[in-house]
PyMOL Python script that loads the backbone (N, CA, C, O; Angstrom):
from pymol import cmd

cmd.read_pdbstr("""\
ATOM      1  N   UNK A   1      43.669 -20.222  25.689  1.00  0.00           N
ATOM      2  CA  UNK A   1      44.038 -19.561  24.454  1.00  0.00           C
ATOM      3  C   UNK A   1      44.034 -18.048  24.686  1.00  0.00           C
ATOM      4  O   UNK A   1      43.177 -17.529  25.403  1.00  0.00           O
ATOM      5  N   UNK A   2      44.975 -17.357  24.091  1.00  0.00           N
ATOM      6  CA  UNK A   2      45.087 -15.912  24.307  1.00  0.00           C
ATOM      7  C   UNK A   2      44.062 -15.108  23.506  1.00  0.00           C
ATOM      8  O   UNK A   2      43.534 -15.563  22.491  1.00  0.00           O
ATOM      9  N   UNK A   3      43.807 -13.917  23.994  1.00  0.00           N
ATOM     10  CA  UNK A   3      42.918 -12.969  23.326  1.00  0.00           C
ATOM     11  C   UNK A   3      43.775 -11.896  22.667  1.00  0.00           C
ATOM     12  O   UNK A   3      44.628 -11.285  23.311  1.00  0.00           O
ATOM     13  N   UNK A   4      43.542 -11.674  21.383  1.00  0.00           N
ATOM     14  CA  UNK A   4      44.287 -10.668  20.632  1.00  0.00           C
ATOM     15  C   UNK A   4      43.363  -9.515  20.259  1.00  0.00           C
ATOM     16  O   UNK A   4      42.181  -9.720  19.983  1.00  0.00           O
ATOM     17  N   UNK A   5      43.909  -8.307  20.252  1.00  0.00           N
ATOM     18  CA  UNK A   5      43.157  -7.109  19.885  1.00  0.00           C
ATOM     19  C   UNK A   5      43.613  -6.648  18.503  1.00  0.00           C
ATOM     20  O   UNK A   5      44.806  -6.612  18.203  1.00  0.00           O
ATOM     21  N   UNK A   6      42.641  -6.299  17.678  1.00  0.00           N
ATOM     22  CA  UNK A   6      42.909  -5.814  16.327  1.00  0.00           C
ATOM     23  C   UNK A   6      42.198  -4.480  16.129  1.00  0.00           C
ATOM     24  O   UNK A   6      41.195  -4.194  16.784  1.00  0.00           O
ATOM     25  N   UNK A   7      42.728  -3.670  15.221  1.00  0.00           N
ATOM     26  CA  UNK A   7      42.093  -2.416  14.821  1.00  0.00           C
ATOM     27  C   UNK A   7      42.273  -2.257  13.319  1.00  0.00           C
ATOM     28  O   UNK A   7      43.328  -2.573  12.770  1.00  0.00           O
ATOM     29  N   UNK A   8      41.227  -1.763  12.661  1.00  0.00           N
ATOM     30  CA  UNK A   8      41.272  -1.557  11.223  1.00  0.00           C
ATOM     31  C   UNK A   8      41.959  -0.229  10.923  1.00  0.00           C
ATOM     32  O   UNK A   8      41.675   0.784  11.562  1.00  0.00           O
ATOM     33  N   UNK A   9      42.857  -0.242   9.956  1.00  0.00           N
ATOM     34  CA  UNK A   9      43.545   0.984   9.550  1.00  0.00           C
ATOM     35  C   UNK A   9      42.628   1.901   8.747  1.00  0.00           C
ATOM     36  O   UNK A   9      42.850   3.111   8.701  1.00  0.00           O
ATOM     37  N   UNK A  10      41.590   1.332   8.109  1.00  0.00           N
ATOM     38  CA  UNK A  10      40.724   2.116   7.233  1.00  0.00           C
ATOM     39  C   UNK A  10      39.522   2.706   7.968  1.00  0.00           C
ATOM     40  O   UNK A  10      39.261   3.904   7.865  1.00  0.00           O
ATOM     41  N   UNK A  11      38.786   1.868   8.712  1.00  0.00           N
ATOM     42  CA  UNK A  11      37.548   2.358   9.343  1.00  0.00           C
ATOM     43  C   UNK A  11      37.659   2.494  10.858  1.00  0.00           C
ATOM     44  O   UNK A  11      36.686   2.886  11.503  1.00  0.00           O
ATOM     45  N   UNK A  12      38.811   2.183  11.443  1.00  0.00           N
ATOM     46  CA  UNK A  12      39.075   2.281  12.880  1.00  0.00           C
ATOM     47  C   UNK A  12      38.231   1.335  13.732  1.00  0.00           C
ATOM     48  O   UNK A  12      38.114   1.532  14.942  1.00  0.00           O
ATOM     49  N   UNK A  13      37.640   0.304  13.107  1.00  0.00           N
ATOM     50  CA  UNK A  13      36.888  -0.703  13.866  1.00  0.00           C
ATOM     51  C   UNK A  13      37.873  -1.481  14.728  1.00  0.00           C
ATOM     52  O   UNK A  13      38.877  -1.979  14.219  1.00  0.00           O
ATOM     53  N   UNK A  14      37.598  -1.592  16.040  1.00  0.00           N
ATOM     54  CA  UNK A  14      38.467  -2.314  16.963  1.00  0.00           C
ATOM     55  C   UNK A  14      37.693  -3.476  17.571  1.00  0.00           C
ATOM     56  O   UNK A  14      36.510  -3.344  17.884  1.00  0.00           O
ATOM     57  N   UNK A  15      38.367  -4.620  17.738  1.00  0.00           N
ATOM     58  CA  UNK A  15      37.727  -5.789  18.333  1.00  0.00           C
ATOM     59  C   UNK A  15      38.790  -6.724  18.894  1.00  0.00           C
ATOM     60  O   UNK A  15      39.977  -6.597  18.596  1.00  0.00           O
ATOM     61  N   UNK A  16      38.333  -7.669  19.717  1.00  0.00           N
ATOM     62  CA  UNK A  16      39.202  -8.683  20.287  1.00  0.00           C
ATOM     63  C   UNK A  16      38.731 -10.044  19.824  1.00  0.00           C
ATOM     64  O   UNK A  16      37.537 -10.252  19.612  1.00  0.00           O
ATOM     65  N   UNK A  17      39.659 -10.973  19.664  1.00  0.00           N
ATOM     66  CA  UNK A  17      39.317 -12.319  19.234  1.00  0.00           C
ATOM     67  C   UNK A  17      40.232 -13.313  19.955  1.00  0.00           C
ATOM     68  O   UNK A  17      41.410 -13.037  20.182  1.00  0.00           O
ATOM     69  N   UNK A  18      39.675 -14.463  20.309  1.00  0.00           N
ATOM     70  CA  UNK A  18      40.441 -15.527  20.944  1.00  0.00           C
ATOM     71  C   UNK A  18      41.008 -16.417  19.847  1.00  0.00           C
ATOM     72  O   UNK A  18      40.264 -16.984  19.045  1.00  0.00           O
ATOM     73  N   UNK A  19      42.332 -16.534  19.820  1.00  0.00           N
ATOM     74  CA  UNK A  19      43.005 -17.333  18.805  1.00  0.00           C
ATOM     75  C   UNK A  19      44.053 -18.221  19.455  1.00  0.00           C
ATOM     76  O   UNK A  19      44.600 -17.885  20.506  1.00  0.00           O
ATOM     77  N   UNK A  20      44.325 -19.345  18.832  1.00  0.00           N
ATOM     78  CA  UNK A  20      45.384 -20.230  19.278  1.00  0.00           C
ATOM     79  C   UNK A  20      46.729 -19.613  18.904  1.00  0.00           C
ATOM     80  O   UNK A  20      46.810 -18.771  18.010  1.00  0.00           O
ATOM     81  N   UNK A  21      47.773 -20.037  19.592  1.00  0.00           N
ATOM     82  CA  UNK A  21      49.112 -19.557  19.254  1.00  0.00           C
ATOM     83  C   UNK A  21      49.487 -19.933  17.827  1.00  0.00           C
ATOM     84  O   UNK A  21      50.235 -19.207  17.173  1.00  0.00           O
ATOM     85  N   UNK A  22      48.982 -21.049  17.342  1.00  0.00           N
ATOM     86  CA  UNK A  22      49.352 -21.519  16.004  1.00  0.00           C
ATOM     87  C   UNK A  22      48.515 -20.894  14.887  1.00  0.00           C
ATOM     88  O   UNK A  22      48.839 -21.071  13.713  1.00  0.00           O
ATOM     89  N   UNK A  23      47.426 -20.155  15.230  1.00  0.00           N
ATOM     90  CA  UNK A  23      46.598 -19.512  14.208  1.00  0.00           C
ATOM     91  C   UNK A  23      47.340 -18.327  13.581  1.00  0.00           C
ATOM     92  O   UNK A  23      48.106 -17.637  14.254  1.00  0.00           O
ATOM     93  N   UNK A  24      47.105 -18.101  12.290  1.00  0.00           N
ATOM     94  CA  UNK A  24      47.670 -16.934  11.617  1.00  0.00           C
ATOM     95  C   UNK A  24      46.940 -15.673  12.061  1.00  0.00           C
ATOM     96  O   UNK A  24      45.767 -15.722  12.429  1.00  0.00           O
ATOM     97  N   UNK A  25      47.642 -14.543  12.023  1.00  0.00           N
ATOM     98  CA  UNK A  25      47.022 -13.261  12.362  1.00  0.00           C
ATOM     99  C   UNK A  25      45.955 -12.914  11.331  1.00  0.00           C
ATOM    100  O   UNK A  25      46.070 -13.278  10.160  1.00  0.00           O
ATOM    101  N   UNK A  26      44.914 -12.206  11.774  1.00  0.00           N
ATOM    102  CA  UNK A  26      43.876 -11.755  10.844  1.00  0.00           C
ATOM    103  C   UNK A  26      44.431 -10.617  10.004  1.00  0.00           C
ATOM    104  O   UNK A  26      45.269  -9.846  10.469  1.00  0.00           O
ATOM    105  N   UNK A  27      43.958 -10.513   8.754  1.00  0.00           N
ATOM    106  CA  UNK A  27      44.477  -9.486   7.858  1.00  0.00           C
ATOM    107  C   UNK A  27      43.399  -8.566   7.309  1.00  0.00           C
ATOM    108  O   UNK A  27      43.714  -7.458   6.874  1.00  0.00           O
ATOM    109  N   UNK A  28      42.112  -8.995   7.315  1.00  0.00           N
ATOM    110  CA  UNK A  28      41.066  -8.133   6.751  1.00  0.00           C
ATOM    111  C   UNK A  28      39.985  -7.858   7.791  1.00  0.00           C
ATOM    112  O   UNK A  28      39.607  -8.736   8.566  1.00  0.00           O
ATOM    113  N   UNK A  29      39.500  -6.629   7.787  1.00  0.00           N
ATOM    114  CA  UNK A  29      38.484  -6.163   8.726  1.00  0.00           C
ATOM    115  C   UNK A  29      37.142  -6.846   8.437  1.00  0.00           C
ATOM    116  O   UNK A  29      36.734  -6.921   7.278  1.00  0.00           O
ATOM    117  N   UNK A  30      36.447  -7.345   9.471  1.00  0.00           N
ATOM    118  CA  UNK A  30      35.145  -7.962   9.244  1.00  0.00           C
ATOM    119  C   UNK A  30      34.062  -6.940   8.874  1.00  0.00           C
ATOM    120  O   UNK A  30      33.006  -7.323   8.372  1.00  0.00           O
ATOM    121  N   UNK A  31      34.308  -5.650   9.116  1.00  0.00           N
ATOM    122  CA  UNK A  31      33.332  -4.602   8.815  1.00  0.00           C
ATOM    123  C   UNK A  31      33.473  -4.072   7.379  1.00  0.00           C
ATOM    124  O   UNK A  31      32.487  -3.965   6.650  1.00  0.00           O
ATOM    125  N   UNK A  32      34.717  -3.740   6.983  1.00  0.00           N
ATOM    126  CA  UNK A  32      34.906  -3.090   5.683  1.00  0.00           C
ATOM    127  C   UNK A  32      35.913  -3.809   4.782  1.00  0.00           C
ATOM    128  O   UNK A  32      36.196  -3.333   3.683  1.00  0.00           O
ATOM    129  N   UNK A  33      36.455  -4.942   5.225  1.00  0.00           N
ATOM    130  CA  UNK A  33      37.483  -5.698   4.516  1.00  0.00           C
ATOM    131  C   UNK A  33      38.763  -4.881   4.310  1.00  0.00           C
ATOM    132  O   UNK A  33      39.541  -5.154   3.396  1.00  0.00           O
ATOM    133  N   UNK A  34      38.972  -3.883   5.162  1.00  0.00           N
ATOM    134  CA  UNK A  34      40.193  -3.078   5.119  1.00  0.00           C
ATOM    135  C   UNK A  34      41.344  -3.817   5.794  1.00  0.00           C
ATOM    136  O   UNK A  34      41.187  -4.959   6.224  1.00  0.00           O
ATOM    137  N   UNK A  35      42.489  -3.170   5.885  1.00  0.00           N
ATOM    138  CA  UNK A  35      43.693  -3.762   6.459  1.00  0.00           C
ATOM    139  C   UNK A  35      43.658  -3.673   7.982  1.00  0.00           C
ATOM    140  O   UNK A  35      43.375  -2.619   8.552  1.00  0.00           O
ATOM    141  N   UNK A  36      43.950  -4.794   8.623  1.00  0.00           N
ATOM    142  CA  UNK A  36      43.979  -4.836  10.089  1.00  0.00           C
ATOM    143  C   UNK A  36      45.396  -4.701  10.602  1.00  0.00           C
ATOM    144  O   UNK A  36      46.361  -5.057   9.927  1.00  0.00           O
ATOM    145  N   UNK A  37      45.496  -4.182  11.800  1.00  0.00           N
ATOM    146  CA  UNK A  37      46.770  -4.186  12.512  1.00  0.00           C
ATOM    147  C   UNK A  37      46.517  -4.776  13.886  1.00  0.00           C
ATOM    148  O   UNK A  37      45.468  -4.543  14.487  1.00  0.00           O
ATOM    149  N   UNK A  38      47.478  -5.538  14.380  1.00  0.00           N
ATOM    150  CA  UNK A  38      47.360  -6.144  15.701  1.00  0.00           C
ATOM    151  C   UNK A  38      47.801  -5.116  16.734  1.00  0.00           C
ATOM    152  O   UNK A  38      48.857  -4.497  16.597  1.00  0.00           O
ATOM    153  N   UNK A  39      46.979  -4.938  17.774  1.00  0.00           N
ATOM    154  CA  UNK A  39      47.320  -4.017  18.855  1.00  0.00           C
ATOM    155  C   UNK A  39      48.023  -4.807  19.947  1.00  0.00           C
ATOM    156  O   UNK A  39      47.649  -5.943  20.239  1.00  0.00           O
ATOM    157  N   UNK A  40      49.035  -4.206  20.546  1.00  0.00           N
ATOM    158  CA  UNK A  40      49.784  -4.860  21.604  1.00  0.00           C
ATOM    159  C   UNK A  40      49.611  -4.094  22.899  1.00  0.00           C
ATOM    160  O   UNK A  40      49.603  -2.863  22.913  1.00  0.00           O
ATOM    161  N   UNK A  41      49.469  -4.846  24.003  1.00  0.00           N
ATOM    162  CA  UNK A  41      49.392  -4.231  25.327  1.00  0.00           C
ATOM    163  C   UNK A  41      50.800  -3.995  25.840  1.00  0.00           C
ATOM    164  O   UNK A  41      51.747  -4.646  25.399  1.00  0.00           O
ATOM    165  N   UNK A  42      50.933  -3.079  26.755  1.00  0.00           N
ATOM    166  CA  UNK A  42      52.249  -2.784  27.308  1.00  0.00           C
ATOM    167  C   UNK A  42      52.644  -3.774  28.399  1.00  0.00           C
ATOM    168  O   UNK A  42      53.795  -3.783  28.835  1.00  0.00           O
ATOM    169  N   UNK A  43      51.712  -4.602  28.842  1.00  0.00           N
ATOM    170  CA  UNK A  43      52.015  -5.597  29.873  1.00  0.00           C
ATOM    171  C   UNK A  43      51.804  -6.988  29.300  1.00  0.00           C
ATOM    172  O   UNK A  43      51.075  -7.157  28.322  1.00  0.00           O
ATOM    173  N   UNK A  44      52.440  -7.982  29.905  1.00  0.00           N
ATOM    174  CA  UNK A  44      52.338  -9.345  29.423  1.00  0.00           C
ATOM    175  C   UNK A  44      51.039 -10.031  29.798  1.00  0.00           C
ATOM    176  O   UNK A  44      50.593 -10.941  29.100  1.00  0.00           O
ATOM    177  N   UNK A  45      50.423  -9.598  30.904  1.00  0.00           N
ATOM    178  CA  UNK A  45      49.198 -10.237  31.383  1.00  0.00           C
ATOM    179  C   UNK A  45      48.177  -9.153  31.689  1.00  0.00           C
ATOM    180  O   UNK A  45      48.495  -8.154  32.335  1.00  0.00           O
ATOM    181  N   UNK A  46      46.950  -9.354  31.223  1.00  0.00           N
ATOM    182  CA  UNK A  46      45.870  -8.423  31.517  1.00  0.00           C
ATOM    183  C   UNK A  46      44.759  -9.213  32.192  1.00  0.00           C
ATOM    184  O   UNK A  46      44.211 -10.140  31.595  1.00  0.00           O
ATOM    185  N   UNK A  47      44.419  -8.860  33.428  1.00  0.00           N
ATOM    186  CA  UNK A  47      43.344  -9.515  34.151  1.00  0.00           C
ATOM    187  C   UNK A  47      42.066  -8.729  33.930  1.00  0.00           C
ATOM    188  O   UNK A  47      41.999  -7.536  34.229  1.00  0.00           O
ATOM    189  N   UNK A  48      41.046  -9.406  33.404  1.00  0.00           N
ATOM    190  CA  UNK A  48      39.770  -8.749  33.171  1.00  0.00           C
ATOM    191  C   UNK A  48      38.706  -9.424  34.023  1.00  0.00           C
ATOM    192  O   UNK A  48      38.741 -10.640  34.210  1.00  0.00           O
ATOM    193  N   UNK A  49      37.784  -8.664  34.528  1.00  0.00           N
ATOM    194  CA  UNK A  49      36.700  -9.229  35.327  1.00  0.00           C
ATOM    195  C   UNK A  49      36.884  -8.916  36.796  1.00  0.00           C
ATOM    196  O   UNK A  49      37.837  -8.248  37.194  1.00  0.00           O
ATOM    197  N   UNK A  50      35.955  -9.411  37.590  1.00  0.00           N
ATOM    198  CA  UNK A  50      36.026  -9.157  39.024  1.00  0.00           C
ATOM    199  C   UNK A  50      37.063 -10.073  39.649  1.00  0.00           C
ATOM    200  O   UNK A  50      37.440 -11.090  39.066  1.00  0.00           O
ATOM    201  N   UNK A  51      37.516  -9.710  40.826  1.00  0.00           N
ATOM    202  CA  UNK A  51      38.505 -10.527  41.523  1.00  0.00           C
ATOM    203  C   UNK A  51      39.907 -10.063  41.227  1.00  0.00           C
ATOM    204  O   UNK A  51      40.127  -8.918  40.831  1.00  0.00           O
ATOM    205  N   UNK A  52      40.855 -10.957  41.421  1.00  0.00           N
ATOM    206  CA  UNK A  52      42.271 -10.683  41.205  1.00  0.00           C
ATOM    207  C   UNK A  52      42.783  -9.581  42.126  1.00  0.00           C
ATOM    208  O   UNK A  52      43.549  -8.712  41.710  1.00  0.00           O
ATOM    209  N   UNK A  53      42.355  -9.630  43.360  1.00  0.00           N
ATOM    210  CA  UNK A  53      42.822  -8.659  44.334  1.00  0.00           C
ATOM    211  C   UNK A  53      43.928  -9.269  45.175  1.00  0.00           C
ATOM    212  O   UNK A  53      44.017 -10.490  45.301  1.00  0.00           O
ATOM    213  N   UNK A  54      44.752  -8.441  45.737  1.00  0.00           N
ATOM    214  CA  UNK A  54      45.869  -8.893  46.553  1.00  0.00           C
ATOM    215  C   UNK A  54      45.391  -9.719  47.744  1.00  0.00           C
ATOM    216  O   UNK A  54      46.086 -10.641  48.172  1.00  0.00           O
ATOM    217  N   UNK A  55      44.238  -9.406  48.275  1.00  0.00           N
ATOM    218  CA  UNK A  55      43.748 -10.080  49.476  1.00  0.00           C
ATOM    219  C   UNK A  55      42.909 -11.314  49.185  1.00  0.00           C
ATOM    220  O   UNK A  55      42.409 -11.931  50.125  1.00  0.00           O
ATOM    221  N   UNK A  56      42.729 -11.704  47.921  1.00  0.00           N
ATOM    222  CA  UNK A  56      41.882 -12.849  47.595  1.00  0.00           C
ATOM    223  C   UNK A  56      42.398 -14.162  48.171  1.00  0.00           C
ATOM    224  O   UNK A  56      41.598 -15.019  48.545  1.00  0.00           O
ATOM    225  N   UNK A  57      43.704 -14.339  48.252  1.00  0.00           N
ATOM    226  CA  UNK A  57      44.242 -15.616  48.703  1.00  0.00           C
ATOM    227  C   UNK A  57      44.722 -15.589  50.146  1.00  0.00           C
ATOM    228  O   UNK A  57      45.405 -16.513  50.587  1.00  0.00           O
ATOM    229  N   UNK A  58      44.383 -14.564  50.872  1.00  0.00           N
ATOM    230  CA  UNK A  58      44.859 -14.447  52.248  1.00  0.00           C
ATOM    231  C   UNK A  58      43.727 -14.676  53.231  1.00  0.00           C
ATOM    232  O   UNK A  58      42.555 -14.452  52.925  1.00  0.00           O
ATOM    233  N   UNK A  59      44.108 -15.133  54.434  1.00  0.00           N
ATOM    234  CA  UNK A  59      43.110 -15.291  55.484  1.00  0.00           C
ATOM    235  C   UNK A  59      42.933 -13.962  56.209  1.00  0.00           C
ATOM    236  O   UNK A  59      43.507 -12.953  55.798  1.00  0.00           O
ATOM    237  N   UNK A  60      42.162 -13.951  57.261  1.00  0.00           N
ATOM    238  CA  UNK A  60      41.836 -12.713  57.963  1.00  0.00           C
ATOM    239  C   UNK A  60      43.073 -12.062  58.579  1.00  0.00           C
ATOM    240  O   UNK A  60      43.114 -10.838  58.707  1.00  0.00           O
ATOM    241  N   UNK A  61      44.079 -12.846  58.964  1.00  0.00           N
ATOM    242  CA  UNK A  61      45.283 -12.295  59.581  1.00  0.00           C
ATOM    243  C   UNK A  61      46.239 -11.706  58.553  1.00  0.00           C
ATOM    244  O   UNK A  61      47.147 -10.956  58.911  1.00  0.00           O
ATOM    245  N   UNK A  62      46.048 -12.035  57.286  1.00  0.00           N
ATOM    246  CA  UNK A  62      46.928 -11.522  56.252  1.00  0.00           C
ATOM    247  C   UNK A  62      48.075 -12.457  55.920  1.00  0.00           C
ATOM    248  O   UNK A  62      48.967 -12.096  55.152  1.00  0.00           O
ATOM    249  N   UNK A  63      48.065 -13.645  56.486  1.00  0.00           N
ATOM    250  CA  UNK A  63      49.127 -14.601  56.224  1.00  0.00           C
ATOM    251  C   UNK A  63      48.696 -15.574  55.144  1.00  0.00           C
ATOM    252  O   UNK A  63      47.544 -16.008  55.119  1.00  0.00           O
ATOM    253  N   UNK A  64      49.615 -15.921  54.250  1.00  0.00           N
ATOM    254  CA  UNK A  64      49.284 -16.877  53.205  1.00  0.00           C
ATOM    255  C   UNK A  64      49.802 -18.267  53.526  1.00  0.00           C
ATOM    256  O   UNK A  64      49.459 -19.231  52.841  1.00  0.00           O
ATOM    257  N   UNK A  65      50.627 -18.383  54.565  1.00  0.00           N
ATOM    258  CA  UNK A  65      51.205 -19.671  54.922  1.00  0.00           C
ATOM    259  C   UNK A  65      50.504 -20.200  56.159  1.00  0.00           C
ATOM    260  O   UNK A  65      50.425 -19.510  57.174  1.00  0.00           O
ATOM    261  N   UNK A  66      49.999 -21.414  56.080  1.00  0.00           N
ATOM    262  CA  UNK A  66      49.361 -22.004  57.250  1.00  0.00           C
ATOM    263  C   UNK A  66      50.425 -22.695  58.083  1.00  0.00           C
ATOM    264  O   UNK A  66      51.376 -23.250  57.533  1.00  0.00           O
ATOM    265  N   UNK A  67      50.279 -22.670  59.398  1.00  0.00           N
ATOM    266  CA  UNK A  67      51.284 -23.290  60.251  1.00  0.00           C
ATOM    267  C   UNK A  67      51.296 -24.803  60.058  1.00  0.00           C
ATOM    268  O   UNK A  67      50.260 -25.414  59.794  1.00  0.00           O
ATOM    269  N   UNK A  68      52.464 -25.390  60.191  1.00  0.00           N
ATOM    270  CA  UNK A  68      52.591 -26.842  60.050  1.00  0.00           C
ATOM    271  C   UNK A  68      51.970 -27.527  61.260  1.00  0.00           C
ATOM    272  O   UNK A  68      52.071 -27.009  62.372  1.00  0.00           O
ATOM    273  N   UNK A  69      51.332 -28.675  61.073  1.00  0.00           N
ATOM    274  CA  UNK A  69      50.744 -29.359  62.214  1.00  0.00           C
ATOM    275  C   UNK A  69      51.836 -29.848  63.150  1.00  0.00           C
ATOM    276  O   UNK A  69      52.927 -30.205  62.706  1.00  0.00           O
ATOM    277  N   UNK A  70      51.544 -29.865  64.452  1.00  0.00           N
ATOM    278  CA  UNK A  70      52.512 -30.292  65.451  1.00  0.00           C
ATOM    279  C   UNK A  70      52.719 -31.798  65.344  1.00  0.00           C
ATOM    280  O   UNK A  70      51.766 -32.557  65.174  1.00  0.00           O
ATOM    281  N   UNK A  71      53.964 -32.212  65.444  1.00  0.00           N
ATOM    282  CA  UNK A  71      54.270 -33.638  65.384  1.00  0.00           C
ATOM    283  C   UNK A  71      53.905 -34.269  66.719  1.00  0.00           C
ATOM    284  O   UNK A  71      54.114 -33.658  67.767  1.00  0.00           O
ATOM    285  N   UNK A  72      53.361 -35.488  66.698  1.00  0.00           N
ATOM    286  CA  UNK A  72      53.017 -36.130  67.967  1.00  0.00           C
ATOM    287  C   UNK A  72      54.282 -36.420  68.762  1.00  0.00           C
ATOM    288  O   UNK A  72      55.325 -36.740  68.193  1.00  0.00           O
ATOM    289  N   UNK A  73      54.180 -36.304  70.087  1.00  0.00           N
ATOM    290  CA  UNK A  73      55.327 -36.536  70.957  1.00  0.00           C
ATOM    291  C   UNK A  73      55.661 -38.020  70.969  1.00  0.00           C
ATOM    292  O   UNK A  73      54.774 -38.867  71.070  1.00  0.00           O
ATOM    293  N   UNK A  74      56.942 -38.322  70.866  1.00  0.00           N
ATOM    294  CA  UNK A  74      57.367 -39.722  70.894  1.00  0.00           C
ATOM    295  C   UNK A  74      57.359 -40.197  72.321  1.00  0.00           C
ATOM    296  O   UNK A  74      57.851 -39.507  73.214  1.00  0.00           O
ATOM    297  N   UNK A  75      56.803 -41.372  72.546  1.00  0.00           N
ATOM    298  CA  UNK A  75      56.789 -41.942  73.900  1.00  0.00           C
ATOM    299  C   UNK A  75      57.819 -43.052  73.954  1.00  0.00           C
ATOM    300  O   UNK A  75      57.923 -43.866  73.037  1.00  0.00           O
ATOM    301  N   UNK A  76      58.563 -43.074  75.017  1.00  0.00           N
ATOM    302  CA  UNK A  76      59.565 -44.128  75.158  1.00  0.00           C
ATOM    303  C   UNK A  76      59.051 -45.152  76.170  1.00  0.00           C
ATOM    304  O   UNK A  76      58.804 -44.828  77.331  1.00  0.00           O
ATOM    305  N   UNK A  77      58.901 -46.358  75.720  1.00  0.00           N
ATOM    306  CA  UNK A  77      58.461 -47.456  76.587  1.00  0.00           C
ATOM    307  C   UNK A  77      59.648 -48.355  76.819  1.00  0.00           C
ATOM    308  O   UNK A  77      60.504 -48.495  75.945  1.00  0.00           O
ATOM    309  N   UNK A  78      59.714 -48.971  77.995  1.00  0.00           N
ATOM    310  CA  UNK A  78      60.843 -49.887  78.238  1.00  0.00           C
ATOM    311  C   UNK A  78      60.813 -51.046  77.237  1.00  0.00           C
ATOM    312  O   UNK A  78      59.748 -51.547  76.875  1.00  0.00           O
ATOM    313  N   UNK A  79      61.991 -51.453  76.805  1.00  0.00           N
ATOM    314  CA  UNK A  79      62.094 -52.565  75.881  1.00  0.00           C
ATOM    315  C   UNK A  79      61.644 -53.856  76.564  1.00  0.00           C
ATOM    316  O   UNK A  79      61.932 -54.057  77.744  1.00  0.00           O
ATOM    317  N   UNK A  80      60.947 -54.729  75.847  1.00  0.00           N
ATOM    318  CA  UNK A  80      60.516 -55.975  76.481  1.00  0.00           C
ATOM    319  C   UNK A  80      61.720 -56.840  76.857  1.00  0.00           C
ATOM    320  O   UNK A  80      62.725 -56.872  76.147  1.00  0.00           O
ATOM    321  N   UNK A  81      61.596 -57.543  77.992  1.00  0.00           N
ATOM    322  CA  UNK A  81      62.706 -58.393  78.480  1.00  0.00           C
ATOM    323  C   UNK A  81      62.815 -59.627  77.603  1.00  0.00           C
ATOM    324  O   UNK A  81      61.805 -60.190  77.180  1.00  0.00           O
ATOM    325  N   UNK A  82      64.019 -60.039  77.337  1.00  0.00           N
ATOM    326  CA  UNK A  82      64.250 -61.216  76.509  1.00  0.00           C
ATOM    327  C   UNK A  82      63.984 -62.475  77.339  1.00  0.00           C
ATOM    328  O   UNK A  82      64.422 -62.580  78.485  1.00  0.00           O
ATOM    329  N   UNK A  83      63.269 -63.414  76.752  1.00  0.00           N
ATOM    330  CA  UNK A  83      62.958 -64.650  77.459  1.00  0.00           C
ATOM    331  C   UNK A  83      64.170 -65.579  77.421  1.00  0.00           C
ATOM    332  O   UNK A  83      64.823 -65.698  76.384  1.00  0.00           O
ATOM    333  N   UNK A  84      64.470 -66.227  78.518  1.00  0.00           N
ATOM    334  CA  UNK A  84      65.569 -67.108  78.407  1.00  0.00           C
ATOM    335  C   UNK A  84      65.992 -67.775  79.573  1.00  0.00           C
ATOM    336  O   UNK A  84      66.945 -68.553  79.528  1.00  0.00           O
TER     337      UNK A  84
END
""", "prot")
cmd.dss("prot")
cmd.show_as("cartoon", "prot")
cmd.util.cbc("prot")
cmd.orient("prot")
């Protein structure tokens, strides 16, 4: 579920709340019951917390693709002789 940021127009109280996509936007400030406005970020995704570095998914060499395992060599054996 996404996190939305709100700010009060009257008392400038700012907070974040986790809401479902189907939930209605909040309209009254929990501090002063004033009018709220939804704040929007300039980016679509905001990563918060530790991690999320470019090198997190890479090995020591810097490659993200592991080499494919070698296929076993096919051995050709003579076909068995037909009895007759």
